[in-house]
C-alpha positions in Angstrom: 21.0 -35.9 -78.7 20.5 -39.2 -78.7 19.3 -41.5 -76.2 21.2 -43.4 -73.7 19.6 -46.6 -73.4 22.4 -49.0 -72.8 20.1 -51.5 -70.7 17.3 -51.7 -73.2 14.3 -50.6 -70.2 15.2 -54.7 -69.6 11.6 -53.8 -66.6 9.6 -53.3 -69.7 11.2 -56.4 -71.7 10.5 -58.9 -68.9 6.8 -57.3 -68.7 6.2 -58.3 -72.0 8.5 -61.5 -72.5 5.7 -63.6 -72.1 3.5 -62.2 -74.5 3.8 -63.3 -78.5 4.2 -61.4 -81.0 1.0 -59.1 -81.6 -1.6 -61.8 -84.1 -3.8 -58.9 -86.0 -6.0 -56.5 -84.1 -9.3 -57.9 -84.0 -8.5 -61.6 -83.8 -9.9 -61.5 -79.9 -6.2 -61.4 -78.3 -5.1 -57.4 -78.5 -7.9 -55.1 -78.6 -6.7 -52.2 -77.5 -4.5 -49.5 -79.1 -2.6 -46.6 -76.7 -2.8 -43.0 -77.7 -0.4 -40.3 -75.9 1.9 -37.2 -77.0 5.2 -36.5 -77.5 5.5 -34.9 -73.8 5.3 -38.7 -73.1 9.2 -38.2 -74.1 9.3 -42.2 -75.2 12.6 -43.8 -76.4 12.2 -43.4 -80.4 13.1 -46.8 -81.0 10.9 -48.7 -78.4 7.8 -46.2 -79.8 8.7 -47.1 -83.3 8.9 -51.0 -82.4 4.8 -50.6 -81.6 3.4 -48.1 -84.1 3.3 -50.7 -87.2 0.7 -52.2 -85.9 -1.0 -49.4 -84.0 -0.9 -50.3 -80.7 0.7 -46.9 -80.5 0.4 -43.7 -81.7 2.3 -40.5 -80.3 1.1 -37.3 -81.6 3.5 -34.6 -81.9 2.7 -31.3 -79.7 3.6 -28.3 -81.6 6.1 -25.0 -80.7 6.0 -22.0 -82.3 9.5 -20.0 -82.8 8.9 -16.9 -83.7 6.4 -16.9 -86.5 7.2 -20.6 -87.2 5.7 -23.8 -86.4 7.4 -27.0 -85.6 6.6 -30.2 -84.5 8.2 -32.7 -82.2 10.5 -34.8 -84.2 11.3 -32.6 -86.7 14.9 -32.2 -87.6 16.8 -29.9 -85.3 14.0 -28.8 -83.1 15.5 -28.2 -80.0 18.7 -26.5 -81.3 16.2 -23.9 -82.8 15.1 -23.5 -79.6 17.8 -23.2 -78.6 18.7 -20.8 -80.5 15.9 -18.5 -80.4 15.7 -18.6 -76.2 19.3 -17.3 -76.4 18.4 -14.7 -78.8 15.3 -14.2 -76.8 12.9 -15.0 -79.8 9.3 -15.5 -78.8 8.9 -19.6 -78.1 5.3 -21.1 -77.2 3.9 -24.3 -77.4 -0.3 -25.3 -78.3 -2.0 -28.4 -77.3 -2.9 -30.0 -80.4 -6.4 -30.3 -82.3 -8.8 -32.5 -81.7 -9.0 -32.9 -85.6 -5.0 -35.0 -85.1 -6.7 -36.9 -82.5 -9.7 -38.0 -84.1 -7.7 -39.3 -87.1 -5.6 -41.6 -84.6 -8.6 -42.9 -83.2 -10.1 -43.6 -85.9 -6.8 -45.3 -87.6 -7.0 -47.5 -84.8 -10.7 -48.5 -85.8 -10.2 -48.9 -89.4 -7.0 -51.4 -88.2 -9.8 -53.4 -86.2 -9.2 -52.2 -82.5 -12.2 -52.4 -80.2 -11.5 -49.3 -77.8 -8.4 -46.5 -77.2 -6.4 -45.1 -74.3 -5.5 -41.6 -74.9 -3.0 -40.5 -72.1 -1.6 -37.2 -72.0 0.3 -34.5 -70.3 -1.0 -33.2 -67.1 -4.3 -31.1 -67.8 -2.6 -28.4 -65.4 -0.2 -27.8 -68.0 -2.1 -28.2 -71.4 -5.4 -28.6 -73.1 -3.9 -31.7 -74.5 -6.2 -33.9 -72.9 -9.1 -31.6 -74.1 -8.8 -32.3 -76.8 -8.4 -36.0 -76.9 -12.0 -35.8 -74.8 -13.1 -33.8 -78.0 -11.6 -36.1 -80.7 -13.3 -38.7 -78.5 -16.8 -37.5 -78.8 -16.9 -37.5 -82.6 -15.6 -41.0 -83.4 -17.7 -44.6 -83.2 -15.5 -46.7 -80.8 -14.4 -46.4 -77.5 -12.4 -44.1 -76.2 -10.8 -43.5 -72.7 -8.8 -40.7 -71.7 -6.3 -40.2 -69.7 -4.8 -37.3 -67.7 -1.5 -38.8 -66.1 -0.8 -35.8 -63.9 2.6 -35.8 -64.7 4.7 -35.3 -67.7 7.6 -36.5 -69.4 9.1 -40.2 -69.2 6.7 -39.8 -66.0 4.3 -39.8 -68.4 6.2 -42.4 -71.1 6.1 -44.7 -68.1 2.5 -44.5 -67.7 2.2 -44.9 -71.4 4.3 -47.8 -71.0 2.2 -50.0 -68.2 -0.4 -49.3 -70.5 1.4 -50.9 -73.5 1.3 -53.9 -71.7 -1.4 -54.0 -70.4 -2.9 -54.0 -73.7 -0.7 -56.1 -75.7 -1.8 -58.9 -72.6 -5.1 -58.9 -73.7 -6.7 -55.8 -71.1 -9.4 -53.7 -72.6 -9.9 -50.3 -72.3 -10.9 -49.3 -68.7 -8.2 -52.4 -67.3 -4.7 -50.5 -69.6 -6.4 -47.4 -68.6 -6.2 -48.1 -64.8 -3.0 -49.5 -65.2 -1.7 -46.0 -66.9 -3.4 -44.4 -64.4 -1.5 -46.5 -61.3 2.2 -46.0 -62.9 1.4 -42.5 -62.9 0.1 -41.6 -59.3 3.4 -44.2 -58.4 5.9 -42.4 -60.3 7.7 -38.8 -59.2 9.7 -36.0 -61.1 12.1 -33.6 -59.5 13.9 -30.9 -61.8 16.3 -27.9 -61.2 16.0 -25.1 -63.8 19.2 -22.5 -64.0 16.5 -19.6 -64.6 12.8 -19.5 -63.8 12.3 -16.6 -66.8 10.7 -19.4 -69.4 8.4 -20.5 -66.9 7.1 -18.0 -65.9 6.9 -16.7 -69.4 4.8 -20.3 -70.7 2.4 -19.5 -67.2 3.4 -22.4 -65.7 4.8 -21.2 -62.4 4.0 -17.2 -60.9 5.8 -13.7 -61.0 6.1 -14.0 -57.4 8.1 -16.9 -57.6 10.2 -15.9 -60.6 11.1 -12.8 -59.3 11.6 -14.2 -56.0 14.9 -16.4 -58.7 16.1 -13.2 -60.5 16.3 -11.3 -57.4 17.9 -13.2 -55.1 19.9 -15.4 -56.6 17.9 -18.2 -56.0 17.9 -22.0 -57.3 15.1 -23.7 -56.2 14.4 -27.6 -57.0 10.5 -28.1 -58.6 7.5 -30.6 -58.6 5.3 -31.6 -60.3 2.5 -32.1 -58.0 -0.3 -32.9 -58.1 -0.6 -32.4 -62.2 0.9 -28.8 -61.8 5.0 -26.9 -61.2 5.4 -26.5 -57.8 8.4 -25.5 -55.9 10.4 -27.5 -53.3 13.2 -26.1 -51.9 15.1 -23.5 -52.3 19.1 -23.9 -52.6 21.4 -20.7 -52.6 23.7 -22.3 -56.1 23.9 -24.3 -59.3 25.7 -26.7 -57.6 23.9 -27.1 -54.1 20.3 -27.2 -56.2 22.1 -30.6 -58.4 23.1 -31.9 -55.2 20.2 -31.6 -53.1 18.5 -33.0 -56.2 19.9 -36.1 -55.9 19.9 -36.0 -52.2 15.9 -35.9 -53.4 15.9 -39.0 -55.6 18.1 -41.6 -54.0 16.4 -40.5 -50.6 12.8 -41.4 -53.1 14.0 -44.7 -54.7 14.8 -45.5 -51.2 12.2 -45.3 -49.8 10.3 -47.9 -51.8 11.6 -51.9 -50.2 10.1 -54.3 -52.3 9.9 -52.2 -55.7 11.7 -52.1 -58.3 12.7 -48.6 -59.3 13.0 -47.1 -62.2 15.0 -43.4 -63.2 15.2 -41.6 -66.2 17.1 -38.1 -66.3 16.0 -35.7 -68.8 17.8 -32.5 -70.4 17.6 -29.9 -72.6 21.9 -28.9 -73.6 23.8 -29.8 -71.0 23.8 -33.6 -71.8 27.1 -34.4 -70.2 25.9 -32.8 -67.0 23.0 -35.2 -67.5 25.5 -38.3 -68.2 27.5 -37.2 -64.9 24.6 -37.3 -62.4 23.0 -40.3 -64.3 26.2 -42.4 -62.9 26.6 -40.1 -59.7 22.5 -41.8 -58.9 23.7 -45.2 -60.5 26.5 -45.1 -57.2 24.1 -43.9 -55.2 21.3 -46.7 -56.0 23.2 -49.8 -57.3 19.9 -51.5 -57.5 18.0 -49.5 -60.0 19.2 -50.5 -63.4 21.0 -47.2 -64.8 18.8 -44.4 -66.0 17.1 -43.5 -69.1 19.1 -40.3 -70.4 17.8 -37.8 -72.9 16.5 -34.8 -74.1 12.9 -33.4 -73.1 10.4 -33.1 -76.0 10.9 -30.3 -77.1 7.0 -28.7 -76.0 9.3 -29.3 -72.3 11.8 -27.9 -73.6 10.5 -24.9 -74.5 9.5 -24.3 -71.4 12.2 -25.2 -69.2 14.6 -23.8 -70.9 18.6 -24.5 -71.2 20.4 -26.5 -68.5 17.6 -28.1 -67.1 18.2 -31.1 -65.4 15.0 -32.9 -64.8 15.2 -36.7 -62.6 12.0 -39.5 -62.7 11.4 -41.4 -60.6 9.5 -44.2 -61.2 7.3 -48.0 -59.4 6.7 -50.7 -60.7 2.6 -50.4 -60.4 2.8 -54.4 -60.9 4.6 -54.9 -57.3 1.7 -53.9 -55.5 2.7 -51.3 -53.4 0.4 -48.5 -52.8 0.6 -45.3 -53.8 0.0 -41.6 -54.4 -4.3 -41.3 -55.6 -3.9 -42.2 -59.0 -4.8 -39.9 -62.1 -8.7 -39.4 -62.5 -10.1 -41.4 -66.1 -12.9 -39.6 -68.2 -14.6 -40.7 -71.5 
């Protein structure tokens, strides 16, 4: 399902408007490359436009469907996952190998970059940041690894903040700080019709899953401190989606003076996602229209069909204080 991004992410274009096309790495302006993983849910056209110069590298995260292994971006992977879940075929995920990160870091060095910032899905949900740290110890280029403590386009917004900083000539420390600040000011709310797939993947406890199954509870979930946590319990799907809208609107309206950005993720229910985005646009006329996209395969495998997730991001450059920023490590 294609991304819906008619607004072209004007906030990000404005951030980069003052920069001329990046000179060749090593020319003294752009010195830092950015690496992330496919859980960032970055808009494909945007990411593709940065890959040619090596400024951004996205490492695909593997998904195992039965005995077969797929990578993000392979044809029909989301359809394959959907059919597998419907048939009861086991669907699992894994972190990328340290070797994949090592190759990306060495490629940045060959292109003339002096440093790398590697920004990843929450370490509470995946060992991806650990794999990046292992690779960083093997290469001859300084690498700052950022555990974003979040997922989806919340991670993607942190990556975009890092790219903007790097494009402006920031070193790795300042680029990593920009990513951490953005991630720390971003919230993730979501609803899933069933908690079973999250339970199977170990992302929530069995007690929470049983509550949802036996009592027909439809919980609103959030990502807090890097973990998936139940936020509220609702008795029906319709009420859960309505409550999701209320929480997002309240979060956005509580940020006076900040540019608020929204993203809506779905898996197998694009029409429902578009309806949600339209209602949010009506409730929040001060915000640009939300980007609408399918969940990355690695997240869809855990959330299951019918998920609706909303990311509320704030412009970290605006200066307003946010939650504690994720830690940085080399």
